[in-house]
C-alpha positions as CSV (number, residue, x, y, z in Angstrom):
1,M,-21.0,18.1,12.8
2,R,-18.9,16.1,10.3
3,G,-15.2,16.1,10.6
4,C,-13.1,18.1,8.0
5,L,-11.4,15.9,5.5
6,H,-8.9,18.3,4.3
7,V,-6.3,19.3,7.0
8,L,-5.6,22.8,5.6
9,S,-9.3,23.7,5.2
10,C,-9.8,23.1,8.9
11,L,-6.9,25.4,10.2
12,A,-9.1,28.4,10.2
13,L,-11.7,26.6,12.3
14,T,-9.3,25.0,14.9
15,G,-9.1,27.9,17.2
16,T,-12.8,28.4,17.4
17,V,-13.4,24.6,17.8
18,A,-10.7,24.4,20.6
19,V,-12.2,27.2,22.6
20,Q,-15.7,25.7,22.4
21,A,-14.7,22.2,23.1
22,E,-11.9,22.8,25.6
23,A,-14.2,22.3,28.7
24,Q,-16.2,19.4,27.2
25,T,-15.4,15.9,28.2
26,F,-16.4,13.1,25.9
27,S,-20.0,11.8,26.4
28,L,-22.6,9.7,24.6
29,E,-23.7,12.8,22.6
30,H,-20.3,12.9,21.1
31,Y,-20.6,9.4,19.6
32,A,-22.0,11.1,16.5
33,K,-18.7,12.9,16.0
34,V,-16.7,9.6,15.7
35,A,-16.4,8.0,12.2
36,R,-15.3,4.5,11.2
37,V,-12.5,4.8,8.7
38,T,-11.7,1.5,6.7
39,A,-10.9,-0.3,3.6
40,L,-7.9,1.7,2.3
41,H,-6.7,1.1,-1.4
42,V,-4.1,3.2,-3.1
43,A,-4.6,3.8,-6.9
44,P,-2.0,2.3,-9.4
45,D,-0.6,5.7,-10.1
46,G,0.2,6.2,-6.5
47,N,-1.4,9.7,-6.3
48,R,-4.8,8.9,-4.8
49,A,-6.2,6.7,-2.1
50,A,-9.8,5.4,-1.7
51,L,-11.2,4.7,1.7
52,V,-14.6,4.3,3.4
53,V,-15.7,6.9,6.0
54,A,-18.8,5.9,7.8
55,W,-20.7,8.3,10.2
56,P,-23.4,7.1,12.6
57,N,-26.9,8.6,11.9
58,Y,-28.8,8.2,15.2
59,D,-32.0,9.4,13.5
60,T,-32.2,6.7,10.8
61,N,-30.1,4.2,13.0
62,V,-27.7,3.4,10.1
63,W,-24.0,3.9,9.5
64,E,-23.7,6.3,6.4
65,A,-20.8,4.9,4.6
66,E,-19.2,6.8,1.6
67,V,-16.2,6.1,-0.5
68,V,-13.8,9.0,-0.2
69,E,-10.8,9.8,-2.4
70,V,-7.8,11.6,-0.9
71,D,-5.0,13.1,-3.0
72,L,-1.7,12.0,-1.4
73,R,0.1,15.1,-2.5
74,S,-2.3,18.1,-2.2
75,R,-4.5,16.4,0.6
76,A,-7.5,17.4,-1.5
77,T,-10.5,15.1,-0.8
78,R,-13.8,14.3,-2.6
79,T,-16.6,12.0,-1.9
80,L,-17.0,9.5,-4.8
81,T,-20.3,7.7,-4.0
82,Q,-23.7,8.8,-3.3
83,R,-24.8,5.5,-1.8
84,K,-24.6,5.5,2.0
85,S,-23.7,1.8,2.3
86,A,-20.5,1.6,0.4
87,S,-17.6,-0.7,1.3
88,S,-14.5,-2.4,-0.2
89,P,-13.4,0.1,-2.7
90,R,-10.9,-1.3,-5.3
91,W,-9.2,0.6,-8.2
92,S,-9.0,-1.1,-11.5
93,P,-5.6,-2.2,-12.7
94,S,-5.3,0.9,-14.9
95,G,-6.7,3.3,-12.3
96,D,-9.4,4.5,-14.6
97,R,-12.3,3.0,-12.6
98,L,-13.1,2.2,-9.0
99,A,-15.2,-0.8,-7.9
100,F,-17.1,-0.9,-4.6
101,L,-19.9,-2.8,-2.9
102,A,-23.2,-1.4,-1.7
103,S,-26.5,-2.6,-0.6
104,V,-29.5,-2.8,-2.9
105,E,-32.8,-3.9,-1.2
106,G,-30.8,-5.6,1.5
107,K,-28.4,-7.5,-0.9
108,T,-24.8,-6.6,-1.4
109,Q,-24.0,-5.8,-5.1
110,L,-21.0,-4.7,-7.0
111,F,-20.7,-1.3,-8.7
112,V,-18.1,0.5,-10.9
113,L,-17.5,4.1,-11.0
114,P,-15.4,6.3,-13.4
115,A,-12.3,7.5,-11.6
116,G,-12.9,11.1,-13.2
117,G,-16.4,11.2,-11.7
118,G,-19.8,10.3,-12.9
119,D,-22.5,7.9,-12.0
120,A,-21.9,4.4,-10.7
121,R,-23.0,1.5,-12.7
122,Q,-24.5,-1.5,-10.9
123,V,-22.6,-4.6,-12.3
124,T,-24.1,-7.5,-10.3
125,Y,-27.8,-8.5,-9.6
126,A,-26.9,-11.6,-7.6
127,P,-30.2,-12.9,-5.8
128,T,-28.3,-13.7,-2.7
129,G,-25.9,-10.7,-2.8
130,I,-22.0,-11.0,-3.2
131,G,-19.0,-11.1,-1.0
132,T,-15.4,-10.9,-1.9
133,F,-14.5,-9.7,-5.5
134,A,-11.3,-9.1,-7.5
135,W,-10.5,-7.3,-10.7
136,R,-9.1,-9.5,-13.5
137,P,-5.6,-8.2,-14.4
138,D,-6.7,-6.8,-17.7
139,G,-9.6,-4.9,-16.0
140,A,-12.3,-6.5,-18.4
141,A,-13.9,-8.6,-15.8
142,F,-14.3,-9.6,-12.1
143,A,-14.3,-12.7,-10.1
144,F,-16.6,-12.7,-7.1
145,V,-18.0,-14.9,-4.4
146,A,-21.8,-15.4,-4.0
147,S,-23.9,-18.0,-2.2
148,A,-25.7,-20.6,-4.4
149,T,-29.4,-20.3,-4.6
150,S,-31.6,-22.9,-2.8
151,P,-33.6,-25.3,-4.9
152,A,-37.3,-24.8,-5.1
153,R,-39.2,-26.7,-2.3
154,G,-42.8,-27.0,-1.1
155,K,-44.3,-24.3,1.0
156,F,-43.9,-26.3,4.2
157,D,-41.0,-28.5,3.2
158,D,-38.4,-26.7,5.2
159,A,-36.6,-29.4,7.3
160,F,-32.8,-29.5,6.8
161,E,-29.8,-31.4,8.0
162,I,-27.3,-29.6,10.1
163,N,-23.6,-29.5,8.9
164,G,-21.4,-27.4,10.9
165,N,-23.8,-24.5,11.6
166,D,-25.0,-22.6,14.7
167,Y,-28.0,-23.5,16.7
168,L,-30.1,-20.5,15.4
169,T,-29.7,-21.5,11.7
170,L,-33.1,-21.8,10.0
171,A,-32.1,-23.5,6.8
172,A,-29.3,-25.5,5.4
173,P,-26.1,-23.5,4.9
174,R,-25.6,-22.5,1.3
175,A,-22.2,-23.0,-0.3
176,N,-20.3,-19.9,-1.4
177,Q,-19.2,-20.3,-5.1
178,L,-17.0,-18.5,-7.6
179,F,-18.4,-16.4,-10.5
180,S,-17.1,-14.1,-13.1
181,I,-18.9,-11.1,-14.8
182,A,-17.7,-8.5,-17.3
183,S,-16.7,-5.2,-15.7
184,D,-19.4,-3.4,-17.5
185,G,-22.1,-5.9,-16.4
186,G,-24.1,-8.6,-18.1
187,E,-24.7,-12.2,-17.1
188,A,-22.6,-13.7,-14.3
189,T,-20.9,-17.0,-15.3
190,P,-20.4,-19.7,-12.7
191,L,-16.6,-20.6,-12.4
192,A,-16.7,-23.3,-9.7
193,G,-19.0,-24.7,-7.2
194,G,-20.1,-27.9,-5.4
195,D,-20.6,-29.1,-1.9
196,W,-17.4,-27.3,-0.8
197,S,-17.5,-23.6,0.1
198,I,-15.5,-20.4,0.5
199,P,-15.4,-19.2,4.1
200,G,-16.6,-15.8,4.8
201,L,-13.9,-15.1,7.2
202,F,-10.1,-14.6,6.6
203,S,-10.3,-15.4,2.9
204,T,-9.2,-13.7,-0.3
205,I,-9.5,-14.4,-4.0
206,T,-6.6,-13.6,-6.2
207,W,-6.0,-13.8,-10.0
208,S,-2.7,-15.0,-11.5
209,A,-1.0,-12.3,-13.6
210,D,-2.3,-13.8,-16.8
211,G,-5.8,-14.1,-15.7
212,R,-5.9,-17.9,-16.2
213,L,-5.8,-19.0,-12.6
214,L,-7.7,-18.0,-9.4
215,Y,-6.3,-18.6,-6.0
216,F,-8.9,-18.9,-3.3
217,T,-9.6,-20.4,0.2
218,R,-11.7,-23.5,0.3
219,Q,-13.4,-25.4,3.0
220,E,-15.1,-28.8,2.5
221,S,-18.6,-27.8,3.5
222,A,-20.7,-24.7,3.9
223,G,-21.1,-24.8,7.6
224,T,-19.5,-21.8,9.3
225,R,-17.8,-24.0,11.9
226,E,-15.6,-25.5,9.1
227,W,-13.5,-22.4,8.7
228,E,-10.7,-23.7,10.7
229,R,-10.2,-26.6,8.3
230,R,-9.7,-24.3,5.3
231,A,-7.0,-24.7,2.7
232,L,-5.8,-22.6,-0.2
233,S,-6.6,-24.0,-3.7
234,V,-6.2,-23.0,-7.3
235,L,-8.7,-22.8,-10.0
236,D,-7.9,-23.3,-13.8
237,V,-10.6,-20.9,-15.2
238,A,-10.7,-22.4,-18.7
239,S,-11.0,-26.1,-17.5
240,G,-12.8,-25.5,-14.2
241,R,-10.2,-27.9,-12.6
242,I,-9.5,-27.2,-8.8
243,A,-6.3,-28.4,-7.1
244,P,-4.7,-27.7,-3.7
245,I,-1.8,-25.3,-3.9
246,P,1.3,-27.4,-3.6
247,G,4.0,-26.6,-1.2
248,I,1.8,-25.4,1.7
249,E,0.1,-28.6,2.7
250,G,-1.0,-28.6,6.4
251,R,-0.2,-24.9,6.9
252,K,-4.0,-23.8,6.9
253,C,-3.1,-20.5,5.2
254,G,-6.2,-18.2,4.9
255,A,-5.3,-15.3,2.6
256,G,-2.9,-14.7,-0.3
257,W,-1.8,-11.6,-2.2
258,L,0.0,-11.9,-5.7
259,S,3.3,-10.1,-6.1
260,P,3.2,-7.1,-8.8
261,D,5.5,-9.3,-11.0
262,G,3.1,-12.3,-10.7
263,G,5.9,-14.5,-9.5
264,Q,4.9,-15.4,-6.0
265,L,2.1,-15.3,-3.4
266,L,2.3,-13.6,0.0
267,L,0.4,-15.8,2.5
268,S,-0.9,-15.5,6.0
269,C,-0.7,-18.8,7.9
270,P,-0.7,-19.8,11.6
271,V,2.8,-20.6,12.8
272,D,3.5,-24.4,12.3
273,G,0.0,-24.8,10.8
274,H,-1.6,-24.9,14.3
275,V,-4.5,-22.7,14.9
276,K,-3.5,-22.1,18.5
277,N,-0.6,-20.0,17.1
278,Q,-0.3,-16.5,15.9
279,S,-0.2,-15.7,12.1
280,E,2.9,-15.2,10.2
281,L,3.6,-14.1,6.6
282,G,5.3,-16.5,4.2
283,L,6.2,-16.6,0.5
284,L,5.3,-19.3,-2.0
285,P,7.0,-19.1,-5.3
286,L,4.6,-20.0,-8.2
287,N,7.4,-21.6,-10.3
288,G,7.4,-24.6,-7.9
289,G,9.9,-23.3,-5.3
290,A,9.5,-24.0,-1.5
291,F,7.4,-22.0,0.9
292,R,9.5,-19.6,2.9
293,R,8.6,-18.0,6.3
294,L,9.2,-14.3,6.1
295,T,8.4,-12.9,9.5
296,V,10.1,-15.3,11.9
297,P,12.6,-12.8,13.2
298,L,9.9,-10.4,14.2
299,D,7.7,-12.8,16.2
300,R,4.5,-10.8,15.9
301,N,0.9,-11.5,14.7
302,F,0.9,-10.7,11.0
303,S,-2.4,-11.1,9.2
304,R,-1.9,-9.2,6.0
305,G,0.8,-7.4,4.0
306,A,1.2,-5.0,1.1
307,W,3.6,-5.5,-1.8
308,R,6.1,-2.8,-2.8
309,S,5.8,-2.1,-6.6
310,D,9.2,-3.8,-7.4
311,S,8.1,-7.1,-5.7
312,R,11.2,-7.1,-3.6
313,A,9.6,-6.3,-0.2
314,V,6.3,-6.1,1.6
315,V,5.0,-3.8,4.2
316,S,3.1,-5.0,7.1
317,S,1.9,-4.0,10.6
318,A,1.2,-6.0,13.8
319,P,0.4,-5.1,17.4
320,D,3.7,-4.6,19.4
321,G,3.2,-4.1,23.1
322,T,0.6,-1.3,23.5
323,A,1.8,0.4,20.3
324,S,1.8,-0.7,16.6
325,G,4.7,-1.9,14.7
326,L,5.1,-1.2,11.0
327,W,7.9,-3.0,9.1
328,D,9.4,-2.9,5.7
329,I,10.2,-6.6,5.2
330,P,12.5,-7.3,2.2
331,L,12.5,-10.8,0.6
332,E,16.2,-10.9,1.1
333,G,17.8,-9.2,4.2
334,P,16.6,-8.1,7.6
335,P,13.2,-6.3,8.3
336,R,13.4,-2.6,8.9
337,R,11.0,-0.9,11.4
338,I,9.3,2.3,10.1
339,D,8.9,4.9,12.8
340,V,5.1,5.9,13.2
341,G,5.5,7.2,16.7
342,R,2.5,6.3,18.9
343,V,0.1,6.1,16.0
344,G,-1.9,2.8,16.0
345,V,-1.7,1.3,12.5
346,G,-4.8,-0.2,10.7
347,D,-5.0,-0.7,7.0
348,V,-1.8,-0.3,5.1
349,D,-1.1,0.0,1.4
350,V,2.0,1.2,-0.6
351,A,2.0,3.8,-3.3
352,A,3.9,3.5,-6.5
353,D,6.6,5.9,-5.4
354,G,7.2,4.0,-2.2
355,A,5.1,6.0,0.2
356,I,3.3,4.0,2.9
357,V,-0.3,5.0,3.3
358,F,-2.2,3.8,6.4
359,I,-5.3,4.5,8.5
360,G,-4.1,5.3,11.9
361,T,-5.5,6.1,15.4
362,E,-3.8,8.2,18.1
363,A,-4.5,8.1,21.8
364,L,-6.5,11.2,21.7
365,R,-7.7,11.3,18.2
366,P,-10.0,8.8,16.4
367,P,-8.9,7.4,13.1
368,E,-7.5,9.5,10.2
369,L,-5.4,8.8,7.0
370,Y,-1.6,9.1,7.3
371,V,1.3,8.7,5.0
372,V,5.1,8.0,5.5
373,R,6.8,9.4,2.4
374,P,10.1,8.1,1.0
375,G,12.9,9.4,3.3
376,A,10.6,10.7,5.9
377,T,11.2,10.0,9.6
378,A,7.7,10.4,10.8
379,P,4.1,9.9,9.5
380,E,2.2,12.8,8.1
381,R,-1.5,13.2,8.8
382,L,-3.6,13.8,5.6
383,T,-7.1,14.2,6.9
384,D,-8.8,16.0,9.8
385,L,-12.0,14.0,10.2
386,H,-11.9,14.3,14.0
387,A,-10.7,17.8,14.7
388,S,-13.6,18.5,17.1
389,V,-13.0,15.4,19.2
390,A,-9.3,15.9,19.3
391,A,-10.0,19.4,20.7
392,M,-12.0,18.0,23.7
393,A,-10.8,17.5,27.2
394,L,-10.0,13.9,26.9
395,G,-8.5,11.5,29.4
396,K,-4.8,10.9,29.0
397,L,-3.4,7.4,28.6
398,E,-0.6,5.6,30.3
399,S,1.0,2.2,29.3
400,L,1.7,-0.2,32.1
401,R,4.0,-3.3,32.0
402,W,4.5,-6.3,34.2
403,T,5.5,-9.9,34.0
404,S,3.3,-13.0,34.5
405,D,4.1,-15.5,37.2
406,D,5.6,-17.7,34.5
407,G,7.7,-15.1,32.9
408,L,5.5,-13.8,30.1
409,P,5.6,-10.1,29.1
410,L,2.3,-8.4,29.9
411,D,1.1,-4.9,29.6
412,G,-2.1,-2.7,29.6
413,I,-3.5,0.7,29.2
414,L,-4.7,3.1,32.0
415,T,-7.0,6.0,30.9
416,F,-7.2,8.8,33.4
417,P,-10.3,11.1,34.0
418,P,-9.9,14.5,32.3
419,G,-8.5,17.0,34.8
420,F,-7.0,14.2,36.8
421,N,-5.6,15.1,40.2
422,P,-3.2,12.7,41.8
423,A,-4.1,14.0,45.2
424,Q,-7.6,12.6,44.9
425,R,-8.8,9.1,44.9
426,Y,-10.8,7.7,42.0
427,P,-12.9,4.6,41.3
428,L,-11.4,2.0,38.9
429,V,-13.2,0.1,36.1
430,L,-11.5,-2.8,34.3
431,N,-12.4,-2.9,30.7
432,I,-11.1,-6.3,29.4
433,H,-10.7,-7.0,25.8
434,G,-12.2,-9.9,23.9
435,G,-10.7,-12.5,21.7
436,P,-8.6,-13.6,23.5
437,W,-6.4,-13.1,20.5
438,G,-6.6,-9.3,20.4
439,S,-5.0,-6.6,22.5
440,S,-5.7,-3.2,24.1
441,R,-3.4,-0.5,22.6
442,E,-2.6,3.2,23.2
443,V,-5.4,4.3,20.8
444,F,-8.6,6.4,21.1
445,S,-11.5,4.3,22.6
446,T,-15.0,5.7,22.8
447,R,-15.9,3.5,25.8
448,S,-12.8,4.3,27.8
449,Q,-13.3,8.0,27.1
450,L,-16.9,7.8,28.1
451,L,-15.9,6.0,31.4
452,A,-13.1,8.4,32.0
453,G,-15.4,11.3,31.4
454,K,-17.6,10.1,34.2
455,G,-14.7,10.2,36.6
456,F,-13.3,6.7,36.4
457,L,-10.0,5.4,36.0
458,V,-10.1,2.8,33.2
459,F,-7.7,-0.2,33.1
460,E,-7.4,-2.4,29.9
461,P,-5.2,-5.3,30.7
462,N,-3.5,-7.5,28.1
463,Y,-3.2,-11.1,29.3
464,R,-1.9,-14.4,27.9
465,G,-3.7,-15.0,24.6
466,S,-3.2,-11.5,23.6
467,D,-1.6,-10.9,20.2
468,N,1.0,-8.1,21.0
469,H,4.2,-9.9,22.5
470,G,4.8,-12.9,20.2
471,N,3.8,-16.5,19.9
472,A,4.7,-17.6,23.4
473,L,2.1,-15.2,24.8
474,Y,-0.5,-15.7,22.1
475,S,-0.5,-19.6,22.4
476,A,-0.2,-19.6,26.3
477,V,-4.0,-19.6,26.6
478,Y,-4.0,-23.1,24.9
479,R,-5.8,-25.4,27.4
480,D,-5.6,-22.6,30.0
481,H,-8.7,-20.5,29.2
482,G,-9.3,-18.9,32.5
483,A,-6.8,-19.5,35.3
484,G,-3.6,-18.2,33.7
485,P,-5.3,-15.1,32.1
486,G,-7.0,-14.5,35.5
487,R,-3.6,-14.4,37.3
488,D,-2.3,-12.1,34.5
489,V,-5.1,-9.5,35.1
490,M,-4.8,-9.7,38.9
491,A,-1.0,-9.1,38.6
492,G,-1.6,-5.9,36.6
493,L,-4.4,-4.8,39.0
494,A,-2.0,-5.3,42.0
495,I,0.2,-2.7,40.6
496,L,-2.5,-0.1,40.4
497,K,-3.8,-0.9,43.8
498,K,-0.5,0.5,45.1
499,R,-1.1,3.9,43.7
500,A,-2.6,6.4,46.1
501,Y,-5.1,7.7,43.7
502,V,-6.9,4.4,43.2
503,D,-9.8,3.9,45.6
504,T,-9.4,0.1,46.2
505,T,-12.9,0.0,47.8
506,R,-14.5,1.0,44.4
507,I,-13.2,-1.4,41.8
508,G,-15.5,-2.7,39.0
509,V,-14.6,-5.3,36.4
510,S,-16.2,-5.6,32.9
511,G,-15.8,-6.9,29.4
512,W,-17.5,-8.2,26.3
513,S,-17.2,-11.6,24.7
514,Y,-14.0,-13.1,26.0
515,G,-13.8,-10.0,28.2
516,G,-17.2,-11.0,29.6
517,Y,-15.9,-14.6,30.1
518,M,-13.0,-13.1,32.0
519,T,-15.3,-10.9,34.1
520,T,-17.3,-13.8,35.3
521,W,-14.2,-15.9,35.8
522,L,-12.7,-13.2,38.0
523,I,-15.7,-12.7,40.2
524,G,-15.9,-16.5,40.7
525,H,-12.3,-16.7,41.8
526,Y,-11.3,-13.3,43.3
527,T,-13.0,-10.9,45.8
528,G,-12.8,-7.2,46.3
529,W,-15.0,-6.3,43.3
530,K,-17.7,-3.7,44.0
531,A,-19.7,-4.4,40.7
532,A,-19.2,-6.3,37.4
533,M,-20.6,-6.1,34.0
534,A,-20.3,-9.1,31.6
535,G,-21.4,-8.6,28.0
536,A,-21.9,-11.7,25.6
537,A,-20.2,-13.7,28.2
538,V,-19.2,-17.3,27.8
539,I,-20.4,-19.1,31.0
540,D,-20.3,-22.7,30.0
541,L,-17.6,-23.7,27.5
542,V,-19.2,-27.0,26.6
543,D,-22.5,-25.5,25.8
544,D,-20.9,-22.7,23.7
545,Y,-18.7,-25.1,21.8
546,N,-21.7,-27.1,20.8
547,L,-24.1,-24.2,19.9
548,N,-21.9,-21.4,18.5
549,D,-21.1,-20.6,14.8
550,L,-17.4,-21.1,14.9
551,S,-15.2,-23.8,16.2
552,L,-13.0,-21.2,18.0
553,Y,-12.4,-23.5,21.1
554,I,-10.4,-25.8,18.8
555,R,-7.7,-23.1,19.0
556,A,-7.8,-23.1,22.8
557,Y,-8.2,-26.8,23.6
558,G,-7.3,-29.2,20.8
559,E,-8.5,-30.8,17.7
560,T,-11.5,-32.6,19.2
561,L,-13.5,-31.6,22.3
562,T,-16.0,-34.3,23.0
563,F,-13.9,-36.8,24.7
564,P,-14.0,-37.1,28.5
565,K,-10.5,-35.5,29.1
566,D,-11.4,-32.5,27.1
567,L,-14.9,-32.1,28.5
568,A,-13.5,-32.3,32.0
569,L,-11.1,-29.5,31.2
570,M,-13.7,-27.3,29.7
571,K,-16.0,-27.8,32.6
572,E,-13.1,-27.0,35.0
573,Q,-12.5,-23.7,33.0
574,S,-16.2,-22.7,32.7
575,P,-17.2,-19.9,35.1
576,M,-20.5,-21.6,35.7
577,T,-18.7,-24.2,37.7
578,Y,-17.9,-21.5,40.3
579,V,-21.3,-19.7,40.5
580,D,-21.5,-20.4,44.3
581,N,-18.5,-18.1,44.7
582,M,-20.1,-15.2,42.7
583,K,-21.1,-12.6,45.3
584,T,-20.4,-9.5,43.2
585,P,-23.3,-7.4,41.9
586,L,-23.6,-8.3,38.3
587,L,-25.1,-6.9,35.1
588,L,-25.4,-9.1,32.2
589,L,-25.8,-7.8,28.6
590,S,-26.4,-9.7,25.3
591,N,-28.1,-9.8,21.9
592,T,-30.9,-12.4,21.7
593,G,-29.6,-13.4,18.2
594,D,-25.9,-13.8,19.1
595,V,-24.6,-17.0,17.5
596,R,-21.0,-16.5,18.5
597,V,-21.9,-16.6,22.3
598,P,-25.6,-17.7,22.5
599,V,-27.8,-15.7,24.9
600,T,-28.5,-19.1,26.6
601,Q,-25.2,-18.6,28.4
602,S,-26.3,-15.4,30.0
603,Y,-29.7,-16.9,30.9
604,K,-27.9,-19.9,32.6
605,L,-25.9,-17.6,34.9
606,F,-28.8,-15.2,35.5
607,N,-31.1,-17.9,36.7
608,A,-28.5,-19.6,38.8
609,L,-27.5,-16.3,40.6
610,K,-31.2,-15.4,41.1
611,E,-31.9,-18.8,42.7
612,R,-29.1,-18.0,45.1
613,G,-30.5,-14.7,45.9
614,R,-27.7,-12.7,44.4
615,D,-27.7,-9.2,43.0
616,V,-27.9,-9.7,39.3
617,R,-29.7,-8.0,36.4
618,M,-29.9,-8.8,32.6
619,K,-30.7,-6.7,29.6
620,L,-31.1,-7.9,26.1
621,W,-31.4,-6.4,22.7
622,P,-33.7,-8.2,20.2
623,V,-31.2,-8.3,17.3
624,A,-28.8,-10.7,15.7
625,G,-25.0,-10.4,16.0
626,H,-22.3,-10.7,18.6
627,F,-22.6,-7.0,19.3
628,P,-25.2,-4.6,18.0
629,A,-24.2,-3.5,14.5
630,D,-26.4,-0.4,14.4
631,P,-25.3,2.8,16.0
632,V,-28.3,3.4,18.3
633,R,-28.1,0.0,20.1
634,A,-24.3,0.0,20.1
635,R,-24.4,3.3,21.9
636,D,-27.1,2.0,24.1
637,V,-24.8,-0.8,25.3
638,D,-22.2,1.7,26.3
639,R,-24.8,3.8,28.1
640,E,-25.9,0.7,30.2
641,W,-22.2,-0.2,30.8
642,A,-21.3,3.4,32.1
643,D,-24.5,4.0,34.0
644,Y,-24.2,0.8,35.9
645,F,-20.8,1.7,37.2
646,V,-22.0,5.2,38.0
647,Q,-24.8,3.7,40.1
648,R,-22.5,1.1,41.8
649,L,-19.2,3.0,42.2
650,K,-19.8,6.6,42.5
């Protein structure tokens, strides 16, 4: 059953749904009722918002993604696209058309749809597909990013040189280049290209107000591992000349948004230009003025922002403890916090009348569209996509707070089983977030609700490296990958162990990616675990640094990692070093085609534990990606995850 998009149209059904779902706990069969809601963009007139709603289809094993329009006043909704692979909707500058991306024969192409309705026109036919795009300010053309085509070669002439790529790469990386095309289609025109490339991560392309310049992120080669060395550049469209943007040298800014008056760029840059630090927002006047840091007083991890129409303020959100902070940040004067209650904030945009529109997630409700109207003191929910899930018997959430042994603020989320009785004793499962530059917040989680529905307490600790308490916590993982975060997690667990309803003889630990790393670190350093599950776990930092697709460890260790002092530190902080201490029964999960954390990591630990006669299992999915992208396998991961703890802890 699909959720109701229009709140009012669901009111008549609410009573019936509540009665039917009241006794139900969340289970795997209910994953089909949870949509992904992303890619918000408000129309220039401020009356409509476009967003992507994607529902899992477990029969075809695809996410059916449609562009949906929501009227911000009446709450009326309509589906704009017939294609089930839509993404990145963007209104034209005049609001008369909507551009979006969709897959055609496996390649992402650009489409344009009349705002009043009608058939979408395919604009690009790029042989390699396209990535980021941007309307030209006059609405007559687009700029877009696409990979260069490979030169013709002999049938068996397929050797290639590596250049900052992962170990599974089968051909030389192709540079991403800039092109333009008329908004009604035609031949695409190359704007700029060469040996350099545009990174696929954390980058934008932005036109100047007069359409003569393009601001974009550039890296010096096409290898994915080069993205940390990115820099913002400017292209003169007429001459093809490219130059660094002056005034931000060394800041490693990764994204930019032009103010409505065309006078300055809003930038997201790591604090002090060091990638170990959290991101902040800054302003760069385009008349030659100095770069100005905008979010210093807030000390939170800001990765994006939305301009107000008068160009005098921006609106941005960031994790703030176990909640979300949303701020109105004037260019002159102190920031003002906007009250969104306990709604977790995702994509944010600002309407012409000043209304703040955002995708939000509550503790007991998956994502919906919300608005904070001018003068309002609380957000208003505009959609009801997840009425049936919100009516279920879900596990309540509690925020916990503690302090690290060196004075850092820490917190986490505890999810209770539905029908929780404090007089009973429950098994506890730790679900540790990845990153480490992320955080667990007080929002709906399918995995935590699945585990809670099976009778587990679920603890999601935030530890040093998390992005929810300022730069001191964010950067504290620098050259301290395992030991410090491990102490942080154990300090939070110690609080829970004092609660009478926690069965301290039945505690499991688990996580994916960095959470998998932390799982294997913890079972190699601490006892008392009944079982463990490590997904896509980094086992050997040296191997992973040399084989993966991103140079993420530069953030955690330094600029170069192949010298003896760095290698010794990485070895010291690799879980594999402590394999002799690992006595906890362990399940390893991974994709065979994972280039972020190669499956060789899991094989390495699996074989070492097997040779020592330890209780270890490993299950793999024969697909690419750091986590299964398709709904069937993604759900299967959670099935294995939950079933393992049912077998071991119940």
